[in-house]
ChimeraX commands (.cxc) that place a marker at each C-alpha (Angstrom):
marker #1 position 93.49,-119.42,-120.16 radius 0.5
marker #1 position 92.31,-122.69,-118.67 radius 0.5
marker #1 position 88.78,-124.03,-118.93 radius 0.5
marker #1 position 86.95,-127.32,-118.61 radius 0.5
marker #1 position 85.40,-129.25,-121.46 radius 0.5
marker #1 position 82.91,-132.00,-120.76 radius 0.5
marker #1 position 82.34,-134.75,-123.31 radius 0.5
marker #1 position 79.98,-137.69,-123.40 radius 0.5
marker #1 position 81.72,-140.93,-122.42 radius 0.5
marker #1 position 81.87,-142.27,-125.96 radius 0.5
marker #1 position 83.45,-139.08,-127.33 radius 0.5
marker #1 position 85.95,-138.95,-124.47 radius 0.5
marker #1 position 86.88,-142.59,-125.12 radius 0.5
marker #1 position 87.33,-141.87,-128.84 radius 0.5
marker #1 position 89.48,-138.81,-128.06 radius 0.5
marker #1 position 91.58,-140.81,-125.60 radius 0.5
marker #1 position 92.09,-143.58,-128.16 radius 0.5
marker #1 position 93.05,-141.06,-130.85 radius 0.5
marker #1 position 95.49,-139.32,-128.51 radius 0.5
marker #1 position 97.08,-142.65,-127.59 radius 0.5
marker #1 position 97.34,-143.65,-131.27 radius 0.5
marker #1 position 99.07,-140.38,-132.15 radius 0.5
marker #1 position 101.20,-140.20,-129.01 radius 0.5
marker #1 position 99.69,-136.81,-128.21 radius 0.5
marker #1 position 97.64,-135.43,-125.35 radius 0.5
marker #1 position 93.90,-134.86,-125.56 radius 0.5
marker #1 position 94.69,-131.21,-124.85 radius 0.5
marker #1 position 96.89,-130.95,-127.97 radius 0.5
marker #1 position 94.24,-132.53,-130.18 radius 0.5
marker #1 position 91.41,-130.33,-128.91 radius 0.5
marker #1 position 93.59,-127.20,-129.17 radius 0.5
marker #1 position 94.47,-128.06,-132.79 radius 0.5
marker #1 position 90.82,-128.79,-133.60 radius 0.5
marker #1 position 89.76,-125.45,-132.12 radius 0.5
marker #1 position 92.43,-123.58,-134.13 radius 0.5
marker #1 position 91.29,-125.24,-137.35 radius 0.5
marker #1 position 87.64,-124.44,-136.60 radius 0.5
marker #1 position 88.41,-120.79,-135.87 radius 0.5
marker #1 position 90.53,-120.40,-139.03 radius 0.5
marker #1 position 87.85,-122.05,-141.16 radius 0.5
marker #1 position 85.22,-119.61,-139.86 radius 0.5
marker #1 position 87.40,-116.50,-139.79 radius 0.5
marker #1 position 85.96,-113.31,-141.24 radius 0.5
marker #1 position 88.44,-110.96,-142.88 radius 0.5
marker #1 position 88.03,-107.23,-142.30 radius 0.5
marker #1 position 89.56,-106.41,-145.69 radius 0.5
marker #1 position 89.52,-108.34,-148.97 radius 0.5
marker #1 position 92.56,-110.54,-149.61 radius 0.5
marker #1 position 92.88,-109.03,-153.10 radius 0.5
marker #1 position 92.11,-105.55,-154.38 radius 0.5
marker #1 position 90.06,-104.94,-157.54 radius 0.5
marker #1 position 93.33,-104.10,-159.33 radius 0.5
marker #1 position 94.72,-107.55,-158.48 radius 0.5
marker #1 position 91.74,-109.38,-160.00 radius 0.5
marker #1 position 90.04,-109.50,-163.38 radius 0.5
marker #1 position 86.42,-109.62,-164.48 radius 0.5
marker #1 position 85.23,-112.90,-165.91 radius 0.5
marker #1 position 82.13,-111.27,-167.33 radius 0.5
marker #1 position 79.68,-112.51,-164.75 radius 0.5
marker #1 position 79.21,-115.39,-162.34 radius 0.5
marker #1 position 81.27,-118.52,-162.96 radius 0.5
marker #1 position 79.28,-121.70,-162.53 radius 0.5
marker #1 position 80.14,-125.35,-162.12 radius 0.5
marker #1 position 79.59,-125.98,-165.83 radius 0.5
marker #1 position 81.98,-123.14,-166.75 radius 0.5
marker #1 position 84.68,-124.66,-164.56 radius 0.5
marker #1 position 84.03,-128.14,-165.96 radius 0.5
marker #1 position 84.26,-126.85,-169.54 radius 0.5
marker #1 position 87.49,-124.96,-168.83 radius 0.5
marker #1 position 89.06,-128.04,-167.20 radius 0.5
marker #1 position 88.14,-130.28,-170.14 radius 0.5
marker #1 position 89.16,-127.87,-172.90 radius 0.5
marker #1 position 92.34,-128.84,-174.75 radius 0.5
marker #1 position 95.28,-126.47,-174.33 radius 0.5
marker link #1:1,2 radius 0.2
marker link #1:2,3 radius 0.2
marker link #1:3,4 radius 0.2
marker link #1:4,5 radius 0.2
marker link #1:5,6 radius 0.2
marker link #1:6,7 radius 0.2
marker link #1:7,8 radius 0.2
marker link #1:8,9 radius 0.2
marker link #1:9,10 radius 0.2
marker link #1:10,11 radius 0.2
marker link #1:11,12 radius 0.2
marker link #1:12,13 radius 0.2
marker link #1:13,14 radius 0.2
marker link #1:14,15 radius 0.2
marker link #1:15,16 radius 0.2
marker link #1:16,17 radius 0.2
marker link #1:17,18 radius 0.2
marker link #1:18,19 radius 0.2
marker link #1:19,20 radius 0.2
marker link #1:20,21 radius 0.2
marker link #1:21,22 radius 0.2
marker link #1:22,23 radius 0.2
marker link #1:23,24 radius 0.2
marker link #1:24,25 radius 0.2
marker link #1:25,26 radius 0.2
marker link #1:26,27 radius 0.2
marker link #1:27,28 radius 0.2
marker link #1:28,29 radius 0.2
marker link #1:29,30 radius 0.2
marker link #1:30,31 radius 0.2
marker link #1:31,32 radius 0.2
marker link #1:32,33 radius 0.2
marker link #1:33,34 radius 0.2
marker link #1:34,35 radius 0.2
marker link #1:35,36 radius 0.2
marker link #1:36,37 radius 0.2
marker link #1:37,38 radius 0.2
marker link #1:38,39 radius 0.2
marker link #1:39,40 radius 0.2
marker link #1:40,41 radius 0.2
marker link #1:41,42 radius 0.2
marker link #1:42,43 radius 0.2
marker link #1:43,44 radius 0.2
marker link #1:44,45 radius 0.2
marker link #1:45,46 radius 0.2
marker link #1:46,47 radius 0.2
marker link #1:47,48 radius 0.2
marker link #1:48,49 radius 0.2
marker link #1:49,50 radius 0.2
marker link #1:50,51 radius 0.2
marker link #1:51,52 radius 0.2
marker link #1:52,53 radius 0.2
marker link #1:53,54 radius 0.2
marker link #1:54,55 radius 0.2
marker link #1:55,56 radius 0.2
marker link #1:56,57 radius 0.2
marker link #1:57,58 radius 0.2
marker link #1:58,59 radius 0.2
marker link #1:59,60 radius 0.2
marker link #1:60,61 radius 0.2
marker link #1:61,62 radius 0.2
marker link #1:62,63 radius 0.2
marker link #1:63,64 radius 0.2
marker link #1:64,65 radius 0.2
marker link #1:65,66 radius 0.2
marker link #1:66,67 radius 0.2
marker link #1:67,68 radius 0.2
marker link #1:68,69 radius 0.2
marker link #1:69,70 radius 0.2
marker link #1:70,71 radius 0.2
marker link #1:71,72 radius 0.2
marker link #1:72,73 radius 0.2
marker link #1:73,74 radius 0.2
view
């Protein structure tokens, strides 16, 4: 599907410069950026793991818990 995207002059110039620097087209860069955006914001219909594939840590895990686990000697 084809469509038109309008950018302010400064953003178009930056995109053109980036495309030239990478030896790619502006189309390729915007298509890749859109794919990344869509994947980053994707909502899964089913969980990636089932309850049987996980384990209970006994409650919420906070930043301090992670920090302590990372700094604990093996």
